Each structure stands twice: as structure tokens, then as C-alpha cells.
C-alpha positions in Angstrom: 21.2 42.3 50.2 21.9 45.7 51.8 25.3 44.6 53.4 26.7 43.8 49.9 26.2 47.4 48.7 27.9 49.1 51.7 31.5 49.2 52.5 31.6 47.0 55.6 34.5 48.0 57.7 33.1 49.5 60.9 30.4 48.9 63.5 28.0 45.9 63.8 28.6 44.9 60.2 32.0 43.5 60.9 30.6 41.0 63.3 27.1 40.3 62.0 27.9 39.8 58.4 29.8 36.5 58.9 26.9 35.3 61.1 24.4 35.3 58.1 22.9 31.8 57.7 24.5 30.8 61.1 22.5 30.3 64.3 22.7 33.0 66.9 21.3 33.7 70.3 19.6 37.1 70.7 18.6 38.6 74.0 15.6 41.0 73.7 14.3 43.8 75.8 11.2 41.9 76.7 13.3 39.3 78.6 12.8 36.7 75.8 15.6 34.9 74.0 15.6 34.0 70.3 17.7 31.2 68.9 17.7 31.2 65.1 19.4 31.8 61.8 20.0 35.3 60.5 18.9 35.7 56.9 19.4 39.5 56.6 20.0 42.6 58.7 20.6 46.3 58.4 22.4 49.1 60.2 19.6 49.4 62.8 20.0 45.7 63.7 16.6 44.9 62.2 16.9 41.2 61.3 15.1 38.6 59.3 15.3 35.3 61.1 14.3 31.8 60.3 13.9 28.6 62.3 13.6 30.6 65.5 13.0 29.1 68.9 11.7 31.8 71.3 12.3 31.1 75.0 11.0 32.9 78.0 10.1 32.4 81.7 6.6 33.0 83.2 5.7 33.1 86.9 2.1 31.9 87.4 -0.2 34.2 89.4 -1.4 32.9 92.8 -4.3 33.9 95.0 -3.9 35.6 98.3 -2.4 33.5 101.1 -1.1 30.8 98.7 2.5 29.8 98.2 4.5 31.5 95.6 4.4 29.6 92.3 7.6 28.4 90.7 8.6 30.0 87.4 7.8 28.0 84.3 10.1 27.9 81.2 8.2 28.2 77.9 9.2 28.2 74.3 7.7 28.2 70.8 8.9 27.7 67.3 8.6 30.4 64.6 9.5 29.5 61.0 10.2 33.1 59.8 10.2 36.4 61.6 11.2 40.1 61.4 12.9 41.4 64.5 13.0 45.2 65.0 16.4 46.4 66.0 15.5 48.5 68.9 14.4 45.4 70.9 17.8 43.8 70.5 20.1 43.9 73.5 22.9 41.5 72.5 23.6 39.0 69.7 25.8 36.0 70.5 27.3 33.3 68.4 25.6 29.9 68.5 26.2 28.4 72.0 27.0 24.8 71.4 
């Protein structure tokens, strides 16, 4: 694992390293939220996640002259995924 080979004393490593194998909530730039376990990460905040629940809100399109539709919360399960670090806004500890 990359974090074992580096001296971890500054930056994101100090916080993210103890979160390995622990569930975290990640807000992404596409307005989606990911709740899952961190398996690995690097200095760019690229992450390998497992048991991920992806959550987002969609507003259905309506025709002209119709009432505005109510937003619908959606989610899906992803067993394993790679998350590119430039899409990460914030990483939070597991909200219980």
C-alpha cells in the first residue's frame, strides 16, 4: 500500500489513513454522495472504495404548463469502485 511507504505526517494522509476500512461519506462534484469503505488512497485523493451506496437527487422533467415535479431521491449499490480524486469535495467520517 502506498501510504505505508511514505512518511505520513502532513496533509490528507494524517486524517485519511486511520479511515482505511472504515465507512466514510464523500461529497462529489457531480452532486452525488458516496457512503462506503475506503480500501486504499493516494496523495491525489484517488480512492478505492467497497460496499458503496451512491445517493443523488433527480428532478423529473415536466411539459409546458404543468406543475413543477417534486425532486426524487435515488440510490444504488456498487460493490467496488475507483474514485478519481479531482471529483472529491469533502470526506467525512461515518455519520451514525
